[in-house]
All heavy atoms as TSV, in Angstrom:
chain	resi	resn	atom	element	x	y	z
A	1	MET	N	N	-9.870	-47.649	141.380
A	1	MET	CA	C	-8.987	-47.081	140.392
A	1	MET	C	C	-7.558	-47.273	140.885
A	1	MET	O	O	-7.014	-46.455	141.605
A	1	MET	CB	C	-9.326	-45.608	140.202
A	1	MET	CG	C	-8.657	-44.978	139.053
A	1	MET	SD	S	-9.170	-43.246	139.028
A	1	MET	CE	C	-9.381	-43.032	137.330
A	2	ASP	N	N	-6.951	-48.371	140.481
A	2	ASP	CA	C	-5.607	-48.700	140.934
A	2	ASP	C	C	-4.522	-48.237	139.987
A	2	ASP	O	O	-3.363	-48.178	140.355
A	2	ASP	CB	C	-5.481	-50.213	141.128
A	2	ASP	CG	C	-6.411	-50.715	142.210
A	2	ASP	OD1	O	-6.661	-49.948	143.156
A	2	ASP	OD2	O	-6.885	-51.850	142.100
A	3	THR	N	N	-4.869	-47.932	138.758
A	3	THR	CA	C	-3.880	-47.542	137.768
A	3	THR	C	C	-3.698	-46.033	137.784
A	3	THR	O	O	-4.674	-45.287	137.681
A	3	THR	CB	C	-4.338	-47.973	136.352
A	3	THR	OG1	O	-4.669	-49.352	136.391
A	3	THR	CG2	C	-3.261	-47.707	135.332
A	4	PRO	N	N	-2.460	-45.551	137.936
A	4	PRO	CA	C	-2.240	-44.100	137.920
A	4	PRO	C	C	-2.517	-43.510	136.540
A	4	PRO	O	O	-2.327	-44.168	135.512
A	4	PRO	CB	C	-0.768	-43.943	138.302
A	4	PRO	CG	C	-0.154	-45.283	138.123
A	4	PRO	CD	C	-1.241	-46.298	138.165
A	5	LEU	N	N	-2.974	-42.275	136.517
A	5	LEU	CA	C	-3.247	-41.586	135.254
A	5	LEU	C	C	-1.958	-41.057	134.651
A	5	LEU	O	O	-1.069	-40.595	135.369
A	5	LEU	CB	C	-4.184	-40.404	135.487
A	5	LEU	CG	C	-5.615	-40.698	135.876
A	5	LEU	CD1	C	-6.342	-39.407	136.207
A	5	LEU	CD2	C	-6.332	-41.416	134.760
A	6	ALA	N	N	-1.866	-41.107	133.352
A	6	ALA	CA	C	-0.754	-40.467	132.666
A	6	ALA	C	C	-0.922	-38.959	132.790
A	6	ALA	O	O	-2.027	-38.455	133.006
A	6	ALA	CB	C	-0.730	-40.882	131.200
A	7	GLU	N	N	0.174	-38.242	132.651
A	7	GLU	CA	C	0.120	-36.791	132.838
A	7	GLU	C	C	-0.877	-36.124	131.899
A	7	GLU	O	O	-1.632	-35.248	132.316
A	7	GLU	CB	C	1.501	-36.182	132.634
A	7	GLU	CG	C	1.530	-34.704	132.900
A	7	GLU	CD	C	2.915	-34.100	132.782
A	7	GLU	OE1	O	3.879	-34.836	132.549
A	7	GLU	OE2	O	3.008	-32.873	132.909
A	8	THR	N	N	-0.908	-36.523	130.643
A	8	THR	CA	C	-1.830	-35.890	129.705
A	8	THR	C	C	-3.289	-36.152	130.086
A	8	THR	O	O	-4.128	-35.274	129.963
A	8	THR	CB	C	-1.584	-36.361	128.263
A	8	THR	OG1	O	-1.661	-37.779	128.212
A	8	THR	CG2	C	-0.221	-35.907	127.768
A	9	GLU	N	N	-3.573	-37.377	130.561
A	9	GLU	CA	C	-4.932	-37.681	130.986
A	9	GLU	C	C	-5.296	-36.889	132.241
A	9	GLU	O	O	-6.423	-36.424	132.381
A	9	GLU	CB	C	-5.078	-39.177	131.253
A	9	GLU	CG	C	-4.988	-40.005	129.986
A	9	GLU	CD	C	-4.822	-41.484	130.286
A	9	GLU	OE1	O	-4.349	-41.820	131.399
A	9	GLU	OE2	O	-5.154	-42.287	129.418
A	10	PHE	N	N	-4.346	-36.747	133.141
A	10	PHE	CA	C	-4.578	-35.967	134.350
A	10	PHE	C	C	-4.879	-34.517	133.993
A	10	PHE	O	O	-5.830	-33.931	134.518
A	10	PHE	CB	C	-3.362	-36.042	135.268
A	10	PHE	CG	C	-3.503	-35.193	136.496
A	10	PHE	CD1	C	-4.221	-35.640	137.586
A	10	PHE	CD2	C	-2.935	-33.932	136.552
A	10	PHE	CE1	C	-4.371	-34.860	138.715
A	10	PHE	CE2	C	-3.075	-33.139	137.675
A	10	PHE	CZ	C	-3.799	-33.604	138.757
A	11	LEU	N	N	-4.090	-33.940	133.106
A	11	LEU	CA	C	-4.300	-32.547	132.710
A	11	LEU	C	C	-5.631	-32.372	131.976
A	11	LEU	O	O	-6.325	-31.379	132.174
A	11	LEU	CB	C	-3.135	-32.053	131.858
A	11	LEU	CG	C	-1.795	-31.969	132.587
A	11	LEU	CD1	C	-0.682	-31.553	131.632
A	11	LEU	CD2	C	-1.867	-31.030	133.772
A	12	ARG	N	N	-5.981	-33.331	131.155
A	12	ARG	CA	C	-7.264	-33.280	130.441
A	12	ARG	C	C	-8.419	-33.341	131.448
A	12	ARG	O	O	-9.409	-32.616	131.320
A	12	ARG	CB	C	-7.356	-34.439	129.452
A	12	ARG	CG	C	-8.446	-34.276	128.445
A	12	ARG	CD	C	-8.417	-35.329	127.359
A	12	ARG	NE	N	-7.058	-35.658	126.977
A	12	ARG	CZ	C	-6.630	-36.883	126.689
A	12	ARG	NH1	N	-7.459	-37.900	126.720
A	12	ARG	NH2	N	-5.389	-37.120	126.351
A	13	ASN	N	N	-8.295	-34.193	132.446
A	13	ASN	CA	C	-9.324	-34.273	133.482
A	13	ASN	C	C	-9.399	-32.963	134.268
A	13	ASN	O	O	-10.495	-32.481	134.566
A	13	ASN	CB	C	-9.031	-35.434	134.426
A	13	ASN	CG	C	-10.056	-35.520	135.533
A	13	ASN	OD1	O	-11.235	-35.680	135.284
A	13	ASN	ND2	N	-9.593	-35.381	136.763
A	14	ALA	N	N	-8.261	-32.384	134.595
A	14	ALA	CA	C	-8.245	-31.119	135.336
A	14	ALA	C	C	-8.918	-30.013	134.531
A	14	ALA	O	O	-9.693	-29.218	135.077
A	14	ALA	CB	C	-6.807	-30.731	135.684
A	15	GLU	N	N	-8.651	-29.958	133.246
A	15	GLU	CA	C	-9.297	-28.953	132.393
A	15	GLU	C	C	-10.804	-29.166	132.349
A	15	GLU	O	O	-11.581	-28.206	132.389
A	15	GLU	CB	C	-8.725	-28.994	130.980
A	15	GLU	CG	C	-7.360	-28.363	130.879
A	15	GLU	CD	C	-6.858	-28.301	129.440
A	15	GLU	OE1	O	-7.614	-28.676	128.515
A	15	GLU	OE2	O	-5.720	-27.864	129.262
A	16	ALA	N	N	-11.227	-30.421	132.264
A	16	ALA	CA	C	-12.657	-30.719	132.226
A	16	ALA	C	C	-13.330	-30.330	133.542
A	16	ALA	O	O	-14.434	-29.771	133.546
A	16	ALA	CB	C	-12.883	-32.201	131.933
A	17	GLN	N	N	-12.681	-30.607	134.655
A	17	GLN	CA	C	-13.241	-30.255	135.958
A	17	GLN	C	C	-13.349	-28.738	136.112
A	17	GLN	O	O	-14.358	-28.222	136.601
A	17	GLN	CB	C	-12.390	-30.842	137.089
A	17	GLN	CG	C	-12.408	-32.348	137.157
A	17	GLN	CD	C	-13.776	-32.895	137.511
A	17	GLN	OE1	O	-14.507	-32.324	138.310
A	17	GLN	NE2	N	-14.125	-34.020	136.920
A	18	ALA	N	N	-12.310	-28.011	135.705
A	18	ALA	CA	C	-12.341	-26.543	135.780
A	18	ALA	C	C	-13.422	-25.986	134.862
A	18	ALA	O	O	-14.146	-25.054	135.232
A	18	ALA	CB	C	-10.979	-25.965	135.418
A	19	ALA	N	N	-13.571	-26.557	133.668
A	19	ALA	CA	C	-14.607	-26.100	132.737
A	19	ALA	C	C	-16.004	-26.342	133.319
A	19	ALA	O	O	-16.894	-25.490	133.201
A	19	ALA	CB	C	-14.469	-26.814	131.392
A	20	TYR	N	N	-16.195	-27.473	133.979
A	20	TYR	CA	C	-17.479	-27.750	134.608
A	20	TYR	C	C	-17.743	-26.757	135.738
A	20	TYR	O	O	-18.862	-26.275	135.916
A	20	TYR	CB	C	-17.529	-29.186	135.130
A	20	TYR	CG	C	-18.846	-29.545	135.760
A	20	TYR	CD1	C	-20.031	-29.479	135.034
A	20	TYR	CD2	C	-18.912	-29.934	137.092
A	20	TYR	CE1	C	-21.251	-29.797	135.617
A	20	TYR	CE2	C	-20.125	-30.257	137.682
A	20	TYR	CZ	C	-21.287	-30.193	136.945
A	20	TYR	OH	O	-22.493	-30.498	137.528
A	21	GLY	N	N	-16.702	-26.420	136.492
A	21	GLY	CA	C	-16.838	-25.407	137.536
A	21	GLY	C	C	-17.262	-24.066	136.966
A	21	GLY	O	O	-18.148	-23.389	137.506
A	22	HIS	N	N	-16.646	-23.661	135.857
A	22	HIS	CA	C	-17.029	-22.407	135.196
A	22	HIS	C	C	-18.478	-22.468	134.712
A	22	HIS	O	O	-19.213	-21.479	134.810
A	22	HIS	CB	C	-16.096	-22.106	134.017
A	22	HIS	CG	C	-14.785	-21.554	134.432
A	22	HIS	ND1	N	-14.624	-20.277	134.919
A	22	HIS	CD2	C	-13.555	-22.113	134.439
A	22	HIS	CE1	C	-13.358	-20.071	135.204
A	22	HIS	NE2	N	-12.691	-21.176	134.929
A	23	TYR	N	N	-18.881	-23.624	134.211
A	23	TYR	CA	C	-20.259	-23.804	133.774
A	23	TYR	C	C	-21.224	-23.599	134.949
A	23	TYR	O	O	-22.214	-22.869	134.828
A	23	TYR	CB	C	-20.445	-25.205	133.172
A	23	TYR	CG	C	-21.890	-25.586	133.011
A	23	TYR	CD1	C	-22.648	-25.069	131.965
A	23	TYR	CD2	C	-22.499	-26.446	133.921
A	23	TYR	CE1	C	-23.985	-25.403	131.828
A	23	TYR	CE2	C	-23.835	-26.780	133.792
A	23	TYR	CZ	C	-24.573	-26.262	132.747
A	23	TYR	OH	O	-25.895	-26.588	132.624
A	24	LEU	N	N	-20.929	-24.238	136.081
A	24	LEU	CA	C	-21.793	-24.091	137.252
A	24	LEU	C	C	-21.861	-22.638	137.706
A	24	LEU	O	O	-22.930	-22.144	138.074
A	24	LEU	CB	C	-21.292	-24.971	138.399
A	24	LEU	CG	C	-21.481	-26.473	138.224
A	24	LEU	CD1	C	-20.814	-27.222	139.377
A	24	LEU	CD2	C	-22.947	-26.838	138.109
A	25	LEU	N	N	-20.738	-21.941	137.674
A	25	LEU	CA	C	-20.734	-20.537	138.064
A	25	LEU	C	C	-21.584	-19.696	137.112
A	25	LEU	O	O	-22.217	-18.723	137.525
A	25	LEU	CB	C	-19.307	-19.989	138.102
A	25	LEU	CG	C	-18.420	-20.537	139.210
A	25	LEU	CD1	C	-16.992	-20.013	139.045
A	25	LEU	CD2	C	-18.963	-20.197	140.579
A	26	GLY	N	N	-21.587	-20.058	135.846
A	26	GLY	CA	C	-22.369	-19.314	134.865
A	26	GLY	C	C	-23.855	-19.564	134.968
A	26	GLY	O	O	-24.665	-18.670	134.720
A	27	VAL	N	N	-24.241	-20.774	135.354
A	27	VAL	CA	C	-25.657	-21.134	135.431
A	27	VAL	C	C	-26.276	-20.694	136.754
A	27	VAL	O	O	-27.405	-20.216	136.788
A	27	VAL	CB	C	-25.823	-22.662	135.238
A	27	VAL	CG1	C	-27.241	-23.097	135.528
A	27	VAL	CG2	C	-25.432	-23.056	133.827
A	28	HIS	N	N	-25.549	-20.836	137.822
A	28	HIS	CA	C	-26.083	-20.553	139.157
A	28	HIS	C	C	-25.670	-19.147	139.585
A	28	HIS	O	O	-24.726	-18.943	140.341
A	28	HIS	CB	C	-25.603	-21.613	140.163
A	28	HIS	CG	C	-26.180	-22.958	139.886
A	28	HIS	ND1	N	-27.367	-23.382	140.435
A	28	HIS	CD2	C	-25.755	-23.965	139.083
A	28	HIS	CE1	C	-27.637	-24.591	139.992
A	28	HIS	NE2	N	-26.673	-24.973	139.181
A	29	ARG	N	N	-26.419	-18.175	139.089
A	29	ARG	CA	C	-26.169	-16.760	139.371
A	29	ARG	C	C	-27.265	-16.197	140.265
A	29	ARG	O	O	-28.344	-16.752	140.358
A	29	ARG	CB	C	-26.137	-15.957	138.073
A	29	ARG	CG	C	-25.011	-16.344	137.165
A	29	ARG	CD	C	-25.098	-15.547	135.876
A	29	ARG	NE	N	-23.916	-15.727	135.087
A	29	ARG	CZ	C	-22.837	-14.961	135.166
A	29	ARG	NH1	N	-22.806	-13.953	135.999
A	29	ARG	NH2	N	-21.798	-15.192	134.415
A	30	ARG	N	N	-26.977	-15.054	140.842
A	30	ARG	CA	C	-27.952	-14.383	141.723
A	30	ARG	C	C	-28.962	-13.611	140.881
A	30	ARG	O	O	-28.614	-12.944	139.922
A	30	ARG	CB	C	-27.212	-13.421	142.645
A	30	ARG	CG	C	-28.129	-12.681	143.588
A	30	ARG	CD	C	-27.437	-11.587	144.385
A	30	ARG	NE	N	-26.025	-11.762	144.512
A	30	ARG	CZ	C	-25.369	-11.866	145.666
A	30	ARG	NH1	N	-26.021	-11.818	146.789
A	30	ARG	NH2	N	-24.063	-11.998	145.681
A	31	ASP	N	N	-30.224	-13.707	141.274
A	31	ASP	CA	C	-31.249	-12.896	140.608
A	31	ASP	C	C	-31.522	-11.654	141.457
A	31	ASP	O	O	-30.841	-11.406	142.450
A	31	ASP	CB	C	-32.524	-13.704	140.343
A	31	ASP	CG	C	-33.266	-14.113	141.607
A	31	ASP	OD1	O	-32.924	-13.639	142.712
A	31	ASP	OD2	O	-34.210	-14.919	141.496
A	32	GLY	N	N	-32.514	-10.875	141.086
A	32	GLY	CA	C	-32.820	-9.635	141.788
A	32	GLY	C	C	-33.328	-9.817	143.207
A	32	GLY	O	O	-33.313	-8.892	144.010
A	33	THR	N	N	-33.764	-11.024	143.551
A	33	THR	CA	C	-34.275	-11.278	144.897
A	33	THR	C	C	-33.218	-11.852	145.830
A	33	THR	O	O	-33.497	-12.109	146.996
A	33	THR	CB	C	-35.460	-12.260	144.845
A	33	THR	OG1	O	-34.988	-13.543	144.415
A	33	THR	CG2	C	-36.554	-11.768	143.928
A	34	GLY	N	N	-32.021	-12.106	145.301
A	34	GLY	CA	C	-30.964	-12.691	146.112
A	34	GLY	C	C	-30.953	-14.209	146.075
A	34	GLY	O	O	-30.250	-14.852	146.848
A	35	CYS	N	N	-31.724	-14.778	145.161
A	35	CYS	CA	C	-31.768	-16.229	145.011
A	35	CYS	C	C	-31.044	-16.646	143.737
A	35	CYS	O	O	-30.760	-15.838	142.871
A	35	CYS	CB	C	-33.215	-16.714	144.964
A	35	CYS	SG	S	-34.091	-16.465	146.515
A	36	CYS	N	N	-30.784	-17.924	143.616
A	36	CYS	CA	C	-30.139	-18.475	142.424
A	36	CYS	C	C	-31.137	-18.522	141.274
A	36	CYS	O	O	-32.277	-18.964	141.448
A	36	CYS	CB	C	-29.616	-19.874	142.728
A	36	CYS	SG	S	-28.913	-20.716	141.295
A	37	THR	N	N	-30.715	-18.078	140.107
A	37	THR	CA	C	-31.604	-18.085	138.943
A	37	THR	C	C	-31.902	-19.493	138.452
A	37	THR	O	O	-32.915	-19.719	137.800
A	37	THR	CB	C	-30.988	-17.293	137.777
A	37	THR	OG1	O	-29.716	-17.854	137.459
A	37	THR	CG2	C	-30.836	-15.836	138.120
A	38	SER	N	N	-31.052	-20.450	138.765
A	38	SER	CA	C	-31.234	-21.805	138.270
A	38	SER	C	C	-32.059	-22.676	139.207
A	38	SER	O	O	-32.990	-23.345	138.780
A	38	SER	CB	C	-29.874	-22.461	138.036
A	38	SER	OG	O	-30.038	-23.765	137.539
A	39	CYS	N	N	-31.730	-22.662	140.490
A	39	CYS	CA	C	-32.399	-23.579	141.408
A	39	CYS	C	C	-33.308	-22.877	142.411
A	39	CYS	O	O	-34.044	-23.548	143.138
A	39	CYS	CB	C	-31.368	-24.437	142.139
A	39	CYS	SG	S	-30.234	-23.527	143.198
A	40	GLY	N	N	-33.261	-21.544	142.479
A	40	GLY	CA	C	-34.153	-20.807	143.352
A	40	GLY	C	C	-33.751	-20.765	144.816
A	40	GLY	O	O	-34.453	-20.188	145.643
A	41	ARG	N	N	-32.640	-21.373	145.154
A	41	ARG	CA	C	-32.184	-21.366	146.543
A	41	ARG	C	C	-31.451	-20.067	146.844
A	41	ARG	O	O	-31.019	-19.364	145.943
A	41	ARG	CB	C	-31.279	-22.552	146.805
A	41	ARG	CG	C	-32.023	-23.848	146.658
A	41	ARG	CD	C	-31.137	-25.020	146.904
A	41	ARG	NE	N	-31.930	-26.231	146.721
A	41	ARG	CZ	C	-31.674	-27.358	147.306
A	41	ARG	NH1	N	-30.639	-27.467	148.101
A	41	ARG	NH2	N	-32.433	-28.399	147.086
A	42	PRO	N	N	-31.276	-19.750	148.134
A	42	PRO	CA	C	-30.528	-18.537	148.476
A	42	PRO	C	C	-29.122	-18.568	147.884
A	42	PRO	O	O	-28.468	-19.612	147.873
A	42	PRO	CB	C	-30.473	-18.555	150.006
A	42	PRO	CG	C	-31.647	-19.389	150.421
A	42	PRO	CD	C	-31.809	-20.411	149.330
A	43	HIS	N	N	-28.712	-17.437	147.348
A	43	HIS	CA	C	-27.407	-17.310	146.712
A	43	HIS	C	C	-26.341	-17.059	147.761
A	43	HIS	O	O	-26.574	-16.293	148.676
A	43	HIS	CB	C	-27.448	-16.135	145.726
A	43	HIS	CG	C	-26.253	-16.064	144.848
A	43	HIS	ND1	N	-25.120	-15.412	145.233
A	43	HIS	CD2	C	-26.011	-16.564	143.620
A	43	HIS	CE1	C	-24.221	-15.503	144.261
A	43	HIS	NE2	N	-24.749	-16.190	143.274
A	44	PRO	N	N	-25.173	-17.664	147.714
A	44	PRO	CA	C	-24.758	-18.674	146.749
A	44	PRO	C	C	-25.291	-20.052	147.129
A	44	PRO	O	O	-25.170	-20.472	148.276
A	44	PRO	CB	C	-23.235	-18.646	146.826
A	44	PRO	CG	C	-22.935	-18.232	148.231
A	44	PRO	CD	C	-24.060	-17.309	148.614
A	45	CYS	N	N	-25.866	-20.735	146.160
A	45	CYS	CA	C	-26.395	-22.073	146.391
A	45	CYS	C	C	-25.241	-23.078	146.452
A	45	CYS	O	O	-24.098	-22.755	146.134
A	45	CYS	CB	C	-27.372	-22.457	145.276
A	45	CYS	SG	S	-26.609	-22.603	143.649
A	46	ASP	N	N	-25.563	-24.293	146.851
A	46	ASP	CA	C	-24.530	-25.333	146.984
A	46	ASP	C	C	-23.823	-25.615	145.661
A	46	ASP	O	O	-22.619	-25.876	145.634
A	46	ASP	CB	C	-25.139	-26.632	147.506
A	46	ASP	CG	C	-25.604	-26.530	148.940
A	46	ASP	OD1	O	-25.166	-25.594	149.648
A	46	ASP	OD2	O	-26.406	-27.388	149.360
A	47	ARG	N	N	-24.558	-25.579	144.546
A	47	ARG	CA	C	-23.951	-25.873	143.234
A	47	ARG	C	C	-22.965	-24.776	142.831
A	47	ARG	O	O	-21.930	-25.048	142.248
A	47	ARG	CB	C	-25.032	-26.032	142.165
A	47	ARG	CG	C	-26.010	-27.154	142.426
A	47	ARG	CD	C	-25.369	-28.499	142.721
A	47	ARG	NE	N	-24.560	-28.953	141.604
A	47	ARG	CZ	C	-23.619	-29.900	141.691
A	47	ARG	NH1	N	-23.376	-30.494	142.825
A	47	ARG	NH2	N	-22.931	-30.246	140.644
A	48	ARG	N	N	-23.279	-23.528	143.138
A	48	ARG	CA	C	-22.356	-22.436	142.820
A	48	ARG	C	C	-21.096	-22.545	143.668
A	48	ARG	O	O	-19.984	-22.369	143.174
A	48	ARG	CB	C	-23.008	-21.077	143.015
A	48	ARG	CG	C	-22.056	-19.941	142.623
A	48	ARG	CD	C	-22.777	-18.628	142.498
A	48	ARG	NE	N	-21.849	-17.561	142.196
A	48	ARG	CZ	C	-21.491	-17.174	140.981
A	48	ARG	NH1	N	-22.008	-17.781	139.932
A	48	ARG	NH2	N	-20.652	-16.191	140.801
A	49	VAL	N	N	-21.253	-22.848	144.935
A	49	VAL	CA	C	-20.094	-23.028	145.813
A	49	VAL	C	C	-19.230	-24.175	145.295
A	49	VAL	O	O	-18.000	-24.067	145.237
A	49	VAL	CB	C	-20.546	-23.267	147.269
A	49	VAL	CG1	C	-19.383	-23.671	148.148
A	49	VAL	CG2	C	-21.238	-22.025	147.819
A	50	HIS	N	N	-19.854	-25.264	144.898
A	50	HIS	CA	C	-19.120	-26.406	144.355
A	50	HIS	C	C	-18.361	-26.001	143.086
A	50	HIS	O	O	-17.197	-26.368	142.908
A	50	HIS	CB	C	-20.075	-27.567	144.066
A	50	HIS	CG	C	-19.422	-28.757	143.480
A	50	HIS	ND1	N	-18.487	-29.519	144.158
A	50	HIS	CD2	C	-19.552	-29.329	142.255
A	50	HIS	CE1	C	-18.074	-30.505	143.370
A	50	HIS	NE2	N	-18.706	-30.411	142.211
A	51	GLY	N	N	-19.016	-25.245	142.206
A	51	GLY	CA	C	-18.362	-24.780	140.989
A	51	GLY	C	C	-17.135	-23.932	141.289
A	51	GLY	O	O	-16.088	-24.085	140.660
A	52	GLY	N	N	-17.250	-23.054	142.252
A	52	GLY	CA	C	-16.115	-22.228	142.634
A	52	GLY	C	C	-14.962	-23.054	143.170
A	52	GLY	O	O	-13.796	-22.797	142.857
A	53	ARG	N	N	-15.290	-24.062	143.956
A	53	ARG	CA	C	-14.239	-24.938	144.491
A	53	ARG	C	C	-13.549	-25.730	143.385
A	53	ARG	O	O	-12.333	-25.928	143.431
A	53	ARG	CB	C	-14.826	-25.869	145.540
A	53	ARG	CG	C	-15.184	-25.146	146.809
A	53	ARG	CD	C	-15.731	-26.078	147.852
A	53	ARG	NE	N	-16.031	-25.331	149.064
A	53	ARG	CZ	C	-16.971	-25.656	149.913
A	53	ARG	NH1	N	-17.715	-26.725	149.703
A	53	ARG	NH2	N	-17.186	-24.930	150.980
A	54	LEU	N	N	-14.315	-26.191	142.406
A	54	LEU	CA	C	-13.710	-26.906	141.277
A	54	LEU	C	C	-12.730	-26.007	140.525
A	54	LEU	O	O	-11.623	-26.436	140.180
A	54	LEU	CB	C	-14.790	-27.407	140.314
A	54	LEU	CG	C	-15.614	-28.601	140.760
A	54	LEU	CD1	C	-16.748	-28.850	139.773
A	54	LEU	CD2	C	-14.747	-29.830	140.912
A	55	VAL	N	N	-13.141	-24.780	140.273
A	55	VAL	CA	C	-12.270	-23.841	139.556
A	55	VAL	C	C	-11.002	-23.586	140.346
A	55	VAL	O	O	-9.889	-23.670	139.816
A	55	VAL	CB	C	-13.008	-22.517	139.254
A	55	VAL	CG1	C	-12.053	-21.466	138.734
A	55	VAL	CG2	C	-14.133	-22.756	138.263
A	56	VAL	N	N	-11.142	-23.297	141.624
A	56	VAL	CA	C	-9.972	-22.997	142.456
A	56	VAL	C	C	-9.023	-24.187	142.494
A	56	VAL	O	O	-7.810	-24.028	142.383
A	56	VAL	CB	C	-10.413	-22.599	143.883
A	56	VAL	CG1	C	-9.242	-22.579	144.843
A	56	VAL	CG2	C	-11.094	-21.245	143.854
A	57	HIS	N	N	-9.556	-25.375	142.618
A	57	HIS	CA	C	-8.712	-26.559	142.756
A	57	HIS	C	C	-8.056	-26.995	141.446
A	57	HIS	O	O	-6.878	-27.341	141.418
A	57	HIS	CB	C	-9.516	-27.724	143.326
A	57	HIS	CG	C	-8.702	-28.938	143.598
A	57	HIS	ND1	N	-7.867	-29.035	144.686
A	57	HIS	CD2	C	-8.575	-30.093	142.917
A	57	HIS	CE1	C	-7.256	-30.203	144.655
A	57	HIS	NE2	N	-7.670	-30.866	143.600
A	58	TYR	N	N	-8.811	-26.986	140.357
A	58	TYR	CA	C	-8.326	-27.583	139.111
A	58	TYR	C	C	-7.791	-26.603	138.069
A	58	TYR	O	O	-7.086	-27.013	137.159
A	58	TYR	CB	C	-9.436	-28.404	138.444
A	58	TYR	CG	C	-9.719	-29.700	139.150
A	58	TYR	CD1	C	-10.871	-29.860	139.907
A	58	TYR	CD2	C	-8.847	-30.765	139.058
A	58	TYR	CE1	C	-11.140	-31.055	140.550
A	58	TYR	CE2	C	-9.102	-31.969	139.697
A	58	TYR	CZ	C	-10.252	-32.099	140.442
A	58	TYR	OH	O	-10.509	-33.279	141.069
A	59	GLN	N	N	-8.146	-25.348	138.142
A	59	GLN	CA	C	-7.814	-24.427	137.063
A	59	GLN	C	C	-6.316	-24.359	136.780
A	59	GLN	O	O	-5.903	-24.395	135.637
A	59	GLN	CB	C	-8.356	-23.042	137.368
A	59	GLN	CG	C	-8.083	-22.047	136.261
A	59	GLN	CD	C	-8.925	-20.824	136.419
A	59	GLN	OE1	O	-10.064	-20.829	135.969
A	59	GLN	NE2	N	-8.405	-19.806	137.051
A	60	ASP	N	N	-5.496	-24.272	137.796
A	60	ASP	CA	C	-4.054	-24.165	137.576
A	60	ASP	C	C	-3.446	-25.451	137.035
A	60	ASP	O	O	-2.480	-25.419	136.297
A	60	ASP	CB	C	-3.342	-23.755	138.859
A	60	ASP	CG	C	-3.627	-22.311	139.224
A	60	ASP	OD1	O	-4.006	-21.541	138.329
A	60	ASP	OD2	O	-3.478	-21.968	140.404
A	61	TRP	N	N	-4.014	-26.592	137.390
A	61	TRP	CA	C	-3.482	-27.862	136.887
A	61	TRP	C	C	-3.692	-27.991	135.391
A	61	TRP	O	O	-2.823	-28.445	134.672
A	61	TRP	CB	C	-4.170	-29.037	137.580
A	61	TRP	CG	C	-3.735	-29.217	138.987
A	61	TRP	CD1	C	-4.437	-28.859	140.097
A	61	TRP	CD2	C	-2.509	-29.764	139.448
A	61	TRP	NE1	N	-3.714	-29.161	141.213
A	61	TRP	CE2	C	-2.532	-29.725	140.850
A	61	TRP	CE3	C	-1.398	-30.302	138.798
A	61	TRP	CZ2	C	-1.480	-30.199	141.616
A	61	TRP	CZ3	C	-0.352	-30.766	139.566
A	61	TRP	CH2	C	-0.397	-30.712	140.952
A	62	GLY	N	N	-4.889	-27.617	134.923
A	62	GLY	CA	C	-5.209	-27.798	133.520
A	62	GLY	C	C	-4.741	-26.666	132.628
A	62	GLY	O	O	-4.702	-26.802	131.425
A	63	GLY	N	N	-4.409	-25.542	133.225
A	63	GLY	CA	C	-3.964	-24.415	132.437
A	63	GLY	C	C	-5.101	-23.627	131.812
A	63	GLY	O	O	-4.871	-22.662	131.098
A	64	ALA	N	N	-6.337	-24.038	132.053
A	64	ALA	CA	C	-7.493	-23.317	131.498
A	64	ALA	C	C	-7.748	-22.109	132.357
A	64	ALA	O	O	-8.289	-22.205	133.439
A	64	ALA	CB	C	-8.713	-24.243	131.465
A	65	ARG	N	N	-7.371	-20.954	131.892
A	65	ARG	CA	C	-7.546	-19.731	132.677
A	65	ARG	C	C	-8.611	-18.876	132.036
A	65	ARG	O	O	-8.406	-18.263	131.021
A	65	ARG	CB	C	-6.241	-18.965	132.756
A	65	ARG	CG	C	-5.204	-19.759	133.471
A	65	ARG	CD	C	-4.068	-18.885	133.861
A	65	ARG	NE	N	-3.124	-19.701	134.581
A	65	ARG	CZ	C	-2.782	-19.479	135.833
A	65	ARG	NH1	N	-3.263	-18.458	136.474
A	65	ARG	NH2	N	-1.917	-20.260	136.434
A	66	ARG	N	N	-9.794	-18.903	132.654
A	66	ARG	CA	C	-10.906	-18.090	132.207
A	66	ARG	C	C	-11.457	-17.375	133.417
A	66	ARG	O	O	-11.371	-17.854	134.526
A	66	ARG	CB	C	-12.000	-18.942	131.595
A	66	ARG	CG	C	-11.565	-19.649	130.363
A	66	ARG	CD	C	-12.643	-20.458	129.711
A	66	ARG	NE	N	-13.870	-20.586	130.467
A	66	ARG	CZ	C	-14.745	-21.525	130.286
A	66	ARG	NH1	N	-14.552	-22.436	129.400
A	66	ARG	NH2	N	-15.857	-21.583	130.990
A	67	HIS	N	N	-12.046	-16.244	133.180
A	67	HIS	CA	C	-12.675	-15.506	134.273
A	67	HIS	C	C	-14.164	-15.470	134.022
A	67	HIS	O	O	-14.606	-15.086	132.942
A	67	HIS	CB	C	-12.127	-14.087	134.363
A	67	HIS	CG	C	-12.845	-13.253	135.374
A	67	HIS	ND1	N	-12.738	-13.480	136.721
A	67	HIS	CD2	C	-13.693	-12.222	135.225
A	67	HIS	CE1	C	-13.484	-12.595	137.369
A	67	HIS	NE2	N	-14.086	-11.835	136.474
A	68	THR	N	N	-14.930	-15.895	135.016
A	68	THR	CA	C	-16.371	-15.837	134.911
A	68	THR	C	C	-16.894	-14.860	135.937
A	68	THR	O	O	-16.811	-15.124	137.136
A	68	THR	CB	C	-16.989	-17.253	135.184
A	68	THR	OG1	O	-16.421	-18.161	134.271
A	68	THR	CG2	C	-18.485	-17.209	135.034
A	69	PRO	N	N	-17.389	-13.704	135.495
A	69	PRO	CA	C	-17.926	-12.743	136.453
A	69	PRO	C	C	-19.190	-13.267	137.111
A	69	PRO	O	O	-19.892	-14.087	136.540
A	69	PRO	CB	C	-18.222	-11.512	135.611
A	69	PRO	CG	C	-18.339	-12.011	134.211
A	69	PRO	CD	C	-17.531	-13.275	134.119
A	70	GLY	N	N	-19.475	-12.773	138.290
A	70	GLY	CA	C	-20.730	-13.157	138.877
A	70	GLY	C	C	-20.623	-13.359	140.315
A	70	GLY	O	O	-21.237	-13.880	141.060
């Protein structure tokens, strides 16, 4: 990828990445046993951690400010 992104494309990508992070946080939640409801691994699973990192990194760039409890 040698061509730089235009600002609007960059912001659109940042919003999409933050939205995907919120999606992962919503799907990979803790159940009553302390495991992830989606993949069954100990909570927080790798996908939930990844989702949180996406939100932290991209949310401010895209301006998509949502709060996902969990």
